[in-house]
GUPALO-331859 format. One record per atom (N, C-alpha, C, O): residue in one letter; atom name; y, x, z. Coordinates in steps of 0.001 Angstrom, whole numbers, plus 524288, in hexadecimal, padded with zeros to 5 digits. Layout:
% GUPALO-331859
  r   a      Y      X      Z
  A  CA      Y      X      Z
...
END
This chain:
% GUPALO-331859
  r   a      Y      X      Z
  M   N  D1E99  DDAF0  3E9BE
  M  CA  D1FD7  DDCBB  3F00D
  M   C  D2481  DE13F  3EEC2
  M   O  D27B9  DE315  3F1D3
  F   N  D23C7  DE253  3E970
  F  CA  D2683  DE6BA  3EA37
  F   C  D2D55  DE598  3E7E3
  F   O  D30AD  DE90C  3E80D
  E   N  D2E17  DE151  3E648
  E  CA  D3317  DDE70  3E474
  E   C  D35E3  DDC50  3E9DE
  E   O  D3A58  DDD1D  3EB7C
  I   N  D324D  DD9C7  3EBBD
  I  CA  D342F  DD6C9  3F315
  I   C  D3597  DDB72  3F731
  I   O  D3940  DDB49  3FA4D
  F   N  D3204  DDF8F  3F69A
  F  CA  D32E7  DE484  3FAEF
  F   C  D3481  DE810  3F9C8
  F   O  D3434  DEAFA  3FD98
  S   N  D3732  DEB15  3F4DE
  S  CA  D38C9  DEE5B  3F231
  S   C  D3E22  DEDF1  3F1CB
  S   O  D4199  DF029  3F449
  I   N  D3E63  DE9B8  3ED23
  I  CA  D4318  DE8A1  3EAF5
  I   C  D4525  DE502  3ECD5
  I   O  D49A0  DE4E7  3EB17
  G   N  D444F  DE0E0  3F045
  G  CA  D44F0  DDD3C  3F2C7
  G   C  D46BF  DD9E3  3F12B
  G   O  D4AF7  DD83B  3F2C5
  K   N  D434A  DD728  3EC51
  K  CA  D45EF  DD2DD  3E9EF
  K   C  D42F9  DCE0E  3ED71
  K   O  D3EDC  DCE4D  3EFEC
  L   N  D46BE  DC96E  3ECAF
  L  CA  D455F  DC4D8  3F138
  L   C  D4248  DC0C6  3EC80
  L   O  D3E87  DBE73  3EE67
  D   N  D4307  DBFE6  3E83B
  D  CA  D3F24  DBC52  3E593
  D   C  D3B49  DBFD0  3E12F
  D   O  D3C0E  DC110  3DC9B
  V   N  D3577  DC103  3E5FA
  V  CA  D3207  DC2AB  3E2A7
  V   C  D2BE8  DBEAC  3E5F6
  V   O  D2A82  DBD4E  3EA5A
  F   N  D2A33  DBE50  3E0D2
  F  CA  D25A0  DBA35  3E3B2
  F   C  D20FB  DBAD7  3E087
  F   O  D2163  DB9DA  3DBD6
  S   N  D1B90  DBCB2  3E2CB
  S  CA  D17D6  DC027  3DEA3
  S   C  D1400  DBB8A  3DF99
  S   O  D1187  DBB37  3E3B6
  S   N  D13A1  DB868  3DC25
  S  CA  D0EE8  DB36F  3DB94
  S   C  D09BA  DB572  3DC07
  S   O  D061D  DB2A9  3DD8A
  K   N  D0902  DBB54  3DA7C
  K  CA  D03EF  DBE48  3DA82
  K   C  D02D8  DBEC2  3E04C
  K   O  CFE82  DBD2C  3E1A4
  D   N  D0531  DC02F  3E318
  D  CA  D0479  DC33E  3E8F5
  D   C  D00EA  DBF26  3EB92
  D   O  D0238  DBA87  3EBD2
  A   N  CFC40  DC10B  3ED93
  A  CA  CFA1A  DBF17  3EEC2
  A   C  CFA1A  DBD2D  3F57C
  A   O  CF73D  DB9BE  3F741
  G   N  CFDFD  DC048  3F891
  G  CA  CFF9A  DBE0E  3FD5B
  G   C  D02F7  DB7D0  3FC5E
  G   O  D0250  DB3DA  3FF05
  L   N  D06A7  DB87D  3F7B7
  L  CA  D0A44  DB4FA  3F756
  L   C  D06BA  DB0D9  3F439
  L   O  D086C  DAC5A  3F463
  R   N  D03AA  DB15C  3F25D
  R  CA  D0003  DAB7B  3F188
  R   C  CFD6C  DAA54  3F510
  R   O  CFBF5  DA5BF  3F523
  A   N  CFBE1  DAD8F  3F911
  A  CA  CF7DC  DAACC  3FDE2
  A   C  CFB11  DA962  401B8
  A   O  CF944  DA6F2  40573
  A   N  D012F  DAADC  4016E
  A  CA  D04E0  DA725  405A0
  A   C  D05FC  DA323  40489
  A   O  D0711  D9FF8  407FE
  M   N  D0626  DA1A4  3FEB1
  M  CA  D090F  D9D4F  3FB18
  M   C  D03DB  D9837  3FBAE
  M   O  D050F  D939C  3FC5C
  N   N  CFEF1  D99C8  3FB57
  N  CA  CFA15  D97B0  3FAD9
  N   C  CF8FC  D9674  40057
  N   O  CF732  D920C  4010D
  N   N  CF9B3  D9994  404B6
  N  CA  CF875  D970E  40A45
  N   C  CFD92  D9362  40BC1
  N   O  CFC4B  D8F93  40E65
  S   N  D024E  D93B0  40AC4
  S  CA  D048E  D90BF  40B33
  S   C  D05E2  D8B76  40906
  S   O  D0964  D88BA  40ADA
  G   N  D02ED  D8A25  40509
  G  CA  D011C  D8661  401EC
  G   C  D05BF  D84F0  3FE85
  G   O  D06F2  D804F  3FE08
  M   N  D08AF  D891A  3FBE4
  M  CA  D0D73  D8993  3F884
  M   C  D0A58  D88EB  3F33D
  M   O  D0BE7  D85D8  3EFE2
  V   N  D0589  D8C23  3F28B
  V  CA  D044E  D89DC  3ED87
  V   C  CFBEA  D8B63  3EEB8
  V   O  CF9B7  D8DAA  3F257
  K   N  CFA20  D8947  3EAB1
  K  CA  CF411  D87EB  3EADF
  K   C  CF19E  D8E75  3EB18
  K   O  CF45E  D9256  3EA5C
  T   N  CED25  D8E85  3EC04
  T  CA  CEB11  D93BA  3EC9B
  T   C  CEAAF  D93E5  3E6F5
  T   O  CECA2  D97DC  3E50F
  E   N  CE832  D8FDB  3E2EA
  E  CA  CE748  D92CC  3DD6A
  E   C  CEB45  D9231  3D967
  E   O  CEA8B  D911A  3D4C7
  S   N  CEF8B  D9305  3DBBB
  S  CA  CF52F  D93F8  3D788
  S   C  CF650  D9794  3D3D4
  S   O  CF4F9  D9C09  3D507
  D   N  CF82D  D971C  3D00D
  D  CA  CF877  D9C49  3CE82
  D   C  CFDF2  D9FBB  3CFE2
  D   O  D012F  D9D84  3D2AA
  W   N  CFF3E  DA5DF  3CDBE
  W  CA  D03D1  DA649  3CF9E
  W   C  D0894  DA33A  3CDC7
  W   O  D0C5D  DA2AD  3D0B1
  K   N  D0875  DA19B  3C9DE
  K  CA  D0CBC  D9F8C  3C872
  K   C  D0F99  D99FD  3CC75
  K   O  D1435  D98B8  3CBF0
  L   N  D0C69  D97A6  3CFBE
  L  CA  D0D16  D938F  3D17F
  L   C  D1106  D967B  3D670
  L   O  D154D  D9506  3D816
  Y   N  D0DBE  D9B1B  3D7FF
  Y  CA  D108D  D9DFD  3DC43
  Y   C  D1626  D9FBA  3DAB5
  Y   O  D1A02  D9EFE  3DD7C
  D   N  D162F  DA24D  3D59B
  D  CA  D1B59  DA213  3D408
  D   C  D1F76  D9E8D  3D34E
  D   O  D2413  D9FE4  3D38F
  E   N  D1D9C  D98FE  3D231
  E  CA  D2060  D9509  3D199
  E   C  D211A  D9340  3D797
  E   O  D250A  D90A6  3D886
  Y   N  D1E77  D9422  3DAC7
  Y  CA  D1FD9  D9272  3E179
  Y   C  D23A0  D9646  3E32C
  Y   O  D2788  D9474  3E54D
  S   N  D235F  D9A94  3E2C3
  S  CA  D26C9  D9E1E  3E372
  S   C  D2CA3  D9DA6  3E313
  S   O  D2FD2  D9DFA  3E6AA
  E   N  D2D83  D9CC5  3DDCC
  E  CA  D3218  D9A40  3DAB2
  E   C  D36D0  D96F1  3DEDC
  E   O  D3B8A  D9783  3DE2A
  R   N  D349E  D939E  3E304
  R  CA  D368B  D9233  3E5B5
  R   C  D38BD  D9514  3EA19
  R   O  D3C04  D9263  3EC5E
  W   N  D37F7  D9AA1  3EC93
  W  CA  D3983  D9D66  3EFBD
  W   C  D3E08  DA29D  3EC3A
  W   O  D4057  DA669  3EE10
  S   N  D3DC4  DA0AB  3E729
  S  CA  D4290  DA4A9  3E467
  S   C  D4756  DA2D3  3E790
  S   O  D47FE  D9E65  3E951
  P   N  D4A83  DA6E1  3E7FF
  P  CA  D4ACA  DAE86  3E684
  P   C  D48C8  DAF95  3EA4B
  P   O  D48DB  DB462  3EA92
  Y   N  D46BF  DADD3  3EDE0
  Y  CA  D43C1  DB0B4  3F449
  Y   C  D3D39  DB2C1  3F37C
  Y   O  D3AD8  DB5D6  3F650
  R   N  D3BC4  DB0AC  3EFE9
  R  CA  D353C  DB1ED  3EFC8
  R   C  D3342  DB5D1  3F395
  R   O  D3082  DB55F  3F781
  S   N  D35A4  DBA1A  3F119
  S  CA  D3514  DBF11  3F661
  S   C  D3444  DBE0C  3FC50
  S   O  D3111  DBFA0  3FF8A
  I   N  D3755  DBBA7  3FC6C
  I  CA  D3832  DB912  402A1
  I   C  D3271  DB524  4049D
  I   O  D3017  DB60E  408B4
  A   N  D313C  DB1B0  4019F
  A  CA  D2D11  DAE6C  40183
  A   C  D27AF  DB1BF  4009E
  A   O  D239A  DB035  402A5
  S   N  D27D2  DB568  3FE27
  S  CA  D21B3  DB8CB  3FC65
  S   C  D21E1  DBB88  4016A
  S   O  D1D62  DBC0E  4030B
  L   N  D2652  DBE16  40576
  L  CA  D2474  DC0A2  40A8C
  L   C  D237A  DBD34  40CA3
  L   O  D1F5D  DBDC1  40F12
  H   N  D2659  DB735  40D52
  H  CA  D2421  DB388  411F6
  H   C  D1DB2  DB245  410CF
  H   O  D1A3C  DB2D2  4141A
  L   N  D1CF1  DB079  40B6F
  L  CA  D1752  DB015  409E3
  L   C  D1302  DB58B  40B18
  L   O  D0E35  DB57E  40B5E
  W   N  D15C0  DB8DB  40B82
  W  CA  D1221  DBD9B  40AFE
  W   C  D0F3A  DBDAC  4122F
  W   O  D0ACB  DBE4C  413F1
  K   N  D1435  DBCBD  4146B
  K  CA  D13CC  DBC05  41A30
  K   C  D0FE7  DB78F  41D02
  K   O  D0DE2  DB7BE  4215E
  T   N  D0F8E  DB363  418E2
  T  CA  D0AE2  DB058  41B61
  T   C  D04A8  DB28E  41A16
  T   O  D00F4  DB147  41CE0
  V   N  D042A  DB5AA  415F5
  V  CA  D005A  DB7E3  415C7
  V   C  CFEFD  DBD14  41895
  V   O  CFB20  DBFB0  41767
  D   N  D0302  DBE9B  41D01
  D  CA  D016E  DC443  41E76
  D   C  CFE72  DC310  422B3
  D   O  CFC4D  DC68F  42535
END
């Protein structure tokens, strides 16, 4: 979150973030029992704007 909000990087995604994982699970992007590597692989399609995707995903679980 520091890289997104303080530094302003656009391509940051944390596959270990519980909120991002929950949002991706709830939307059917990945299966609940998936490991972190699958979340990272899925997020590659959003590069170079993974930070923006993260913000939208966090909003869905807010």
